[in-house]
N, C-alpha and C positions, 0 to 999 in steps of 0.2 A: 785447606792446605792441606797437602799431603805431609803425612807424622804417620807414628805410631805412639799409641799409648802409653802412660808410664809404669803398666804391669811389666814390661820384657825386661827394666831397667832394676825390678825386685832380683831376677833370676839373675843376670848380668854381674850385680856386685854380688848374689851369693857364690858365682862362679870364681871369680876374679880372690875373692877373698880364699877359697876350699885351695886355691894351691898358694897361699901363702901375704896375700899382697891384697889392697885395699886400693878399688879402683877409684875414690874420690880423691884421694892421694895423687893420683895420674892425674884427675880431670882439675882439681888447682893448680896444678904444676903447668897445664895447657892455658891457665886463663878461663876457661868453661865454667859458669855460673850457671844451675840448672833450678828450670822453674820449681816451688811448692808441690810436693808432692797432692797428687789428688788434683790437679790442676787442668790435667784433658793432653790433649795430644804433645809431643814435641818434633818441631818440624825435620824434614827432612835433614837438614843440611848439619843440624846441628846429633841426630843420632849420626849420620857418617860417623863426624867427628870423632863421638863416644867411642864408636866402636871403634876407632882408629885408637885410640887410647889405653882401648879393652887389649884388644891385642898386644899392642907396644908393653904395657904393663906385665902380661899374665905370660906373652914369652908362648903363650898354645897355636900348636900347628891349625889343630883341630878346636878351636874355639866355641864355635855350633853346634858340635858334636859334646862338648865338655859341657856343657850349660841343661844336657839331659839329666843328669844327675844331681842338679839343684832345681828339677820342676814342682812342685806344688801348685797343683792345678786349683787348689780354692783363692789361688792370687785373681782367680778368673772368675769367680761369683759363680752365677747361672752361668754362664760363657762356659768358664770348665766344666762342668755336671754334664752339659748339653757334649763339650769334644768327647768325654771318656765314657759319654753314651754309650748302649750296644746296640749292633742291627749287621744289615750287612756291607759289605766293604763299601759298594754303591750307597748305601745309603749314609755312611760315615761322611765318604768323600764328600758328598753333595749337603751335611751338616759345615764341615771346615770350609766348604765353595761359597754358602751362603753367610756365613756371620764371621770370618774372617775381621772382616772390614770394622771390626767392633774392636778389634786389637791393632790393626794396621789398613792403610791405605795406599800402602808403598809397593802391593803384590797383589795380584788377582790370581784366580787358581782359576783353569780354562780344563772340565774333566772330560773323556769321550771315554765310551767303551764300541770297540772292533771287535769279533767274534769271542775269544775268551782269554781279553787280557781288556784293562781298563788303565789308560795314560792317565798320566797329572801333571800338566806345563804350567810352569810355574812363570807370570808374569810380574815387570815389573815396570813404576810408576814413577821417573823425578832421579833414574840413576843412585839406590839408595847403595848402603856399604854392603859389597860382594857376601861380607859374614852375614847380612840378616840373609840374605837365600841359603847359605849353610843348613843356616840354623831352620828357615824352616822346613827345608829337605828331611835333615833330622827328626825334626817335632813331629811331622807326617807321617814318618812308619813309628817311630816310636808311639804315638796314638792308637795305629792298626796292630799292631803287637800287643801290645796293653789289652785292648776290645778285642782282638778275634781269636780264635782257634784254630788248628796251630794257629802262632804267631806266623805272620806274611812275612814274605823278603821277594823284592823287590824281580824284577828279569831282568832288567837293564838297568840303570841310572846315567843321564846326562847330565853337567855342569858348564853354563855360558860364566864359570870362569878357571880360573887357572893357579890352582895350590900344591904345585908337586910335593909338596911337605907331610900331604894328610892324604897321599895319596894310596897307601896302605892302611890307613886308620880308616878311607871309605870305603873301601872294599871290606874289611871287616865288617866294620858296622854295617854296610847294607848287603853283606853278604853276595853277590852278585859285580859283575865287572862294571866297575862308570868310567867313561869318559869324560875327563876335563875340554875346559875351552870348547866347547861344543857351538853349536848356532841357538839352543833355547836349553833350558832348563827341564830336561821329564822325567817322571819318574812312571814303570812301567811295571803293574803288577800283573798276576792269574786272577783270575775271578773263576776257576773251577775251586770250588768247595768254600766260598763263599759270596756266594750269591746268594743267599739265604739269611733273614734273621731270626738268630739264639733267642732264645725264650729270653723276655725278662725285659728286651731293648727298646720298649713302650718309654720307660722314661725320659725320654729326651723331651718326646711329648708333652709331656706337663708343659716343660721351661719356651718353644720353641716363638709359643705365641709373645710373651714379655721382650724373647731376642725380635722378634718381626717389630715389637715398637720401639724397643730403642735404634733397632737397622733405621726405620723409616723414621726415627729423630732424627739421626746423623745427617741421612738420604740431602734433610730438609736443610742440615747446615754444611754440606758440601760446596766446595768450588765449584763457580757460574761456568766454570770450564771443564771440568769434571761431568757437571749435569746435563751441560751441551753434548760432548762426546757420547754420552749414556743414551742420549734419543738420538745423537746421528742413527749410532748403531742400530735402535731399535726401526728406522723408516727409511735406511739404505734400501731395503733389497726391493723397495714400495717402488723409490723415487728420489733423487735427489731432494734433501730437507733443505728450504729456504731458510733464511735466516727469521722472516714474518712465521713461518710456520711453527720454527720452537721457540719463539718467543712468543707464540701464542700458549703453546703447550706447558710454556713456565708462566704462563701470566704475566706475564709485563709487554711493553712496549718495545717494537724492534730499539729502538734509542735507548731504553732504559738495558736493554741487553746488550746492545753494544757498549755501553757506559760499563757498565760491570763486567765485561770480558777484558776491555782496556785498563782496569785497574789492575787486570794479574799479567797486564803484558800481552795479552793472545786478543785476535781476530775472527767474527764469526768462520773465516773463509779458513784462517792458523788452523780452527779445533775441526775443522772436517776436514780438512787435507791430513794433519797428522793421523786422525780413525780412520782414515782410509790408509792409512800407507801401513801405519798398526796392521790393520788386515789381510794385507798383501804380505807383510812380512811373516805373516803365521801361515802363508801361505805358500811362501817361498821355504819357510821351514817343517814343511809338512806337517805342522799342528791347527789345522784349518779341519779338522773333522772329514766331514763325507763329500770337500768340495775339490773336486776332480777336473775343473777346464776353465781354461783362461775364458769363456764364456760367460761358462758360472762366476766367475770370479768379477767378470767385469758389470754383470748385472748385478751382484750381492755391491757392489762396490758403487751403486745406483750412477750411474755413467751414464751419460741419452745416446754419445757414438765412441764407437772403437776408436777414433782417431783419436780425442781426447783422452779416451783410458790408456794409450799406447805413450801419449808426452806426459800424463801423469808419472806412469809406469819408469819412464825413464828419467825423470827427474829424479824419483827417488830410487832407483836404485842402480844408475850408469848401464842399465842394459836396456833392450828391448819384451815383452810380455814375450813373445815368440822363443830369444834368447833364451830366456827364464824354463819356459815349459821344457825346451829342446833339453836343460839339465837335470828336470827334472823327469824326461822321458814320458812326457805326457802330451798327450793331443790333442 
């Protein structure tokens, strides 16, 4: 089940209360009943409704930024320690990207380095509320400024949502140009001066084994479609994954895997198609790392023929791969 652990609610409640309001009153008026604290993840449809209530009650145009004032990293236990542990910029972002699923799986982070910049692309699963992305962007920069010296500011920020009322606050907080309604959410940061880890940054390594164990346990409880998608991504570059291949990797029969996916409203072919489409979308948005050509893209997606690749691409984006390449000025 896609969702977010309840630690996030503590910060949201404190933020709304700091503005002179009570989130619980708004939730009750909206007919929302929350599970008992400590009961695990809140499903994505519930968190979306909670965000809607919170922004209505608070009337805060930059609610995600305001939450930074109410963060107590001890809310997150050992994960909080690792989140604020020192290191170089690439090391800190690698930890965030690796362990963020202990908080939520409605987002995942793609980190890439190019010359003297590091680009963080935030992807979403299951259509979370845009406030969650606003908060994630602000939190990343808050963490980096807390741990790195001098505190870094992005070179540019692109937000895949549109909140005109927050534009000046975004530019003031990020201290750089901010584009809204972009094709993807990205933070571009300078690497010069941030490649080396400062003294004392090894503390995170003491907690990482424990977090790795928790992450492995979480992965074992993940939805079948997310497990299948993850294995598909790992195998696409070699060949088109088959139902039998993925079922064997998950130690279930093909019939059992079909049944599990069916209970989530998916088929194996649908998960394969959705995974391929997401990788292709990253290529279109320019967030696919060093991937430079259509040939590389077709190979990465595991298509056995150019015609099959072209048909799928047109179905996904209503254009041919050639038209897309022309728009990207690639050959």
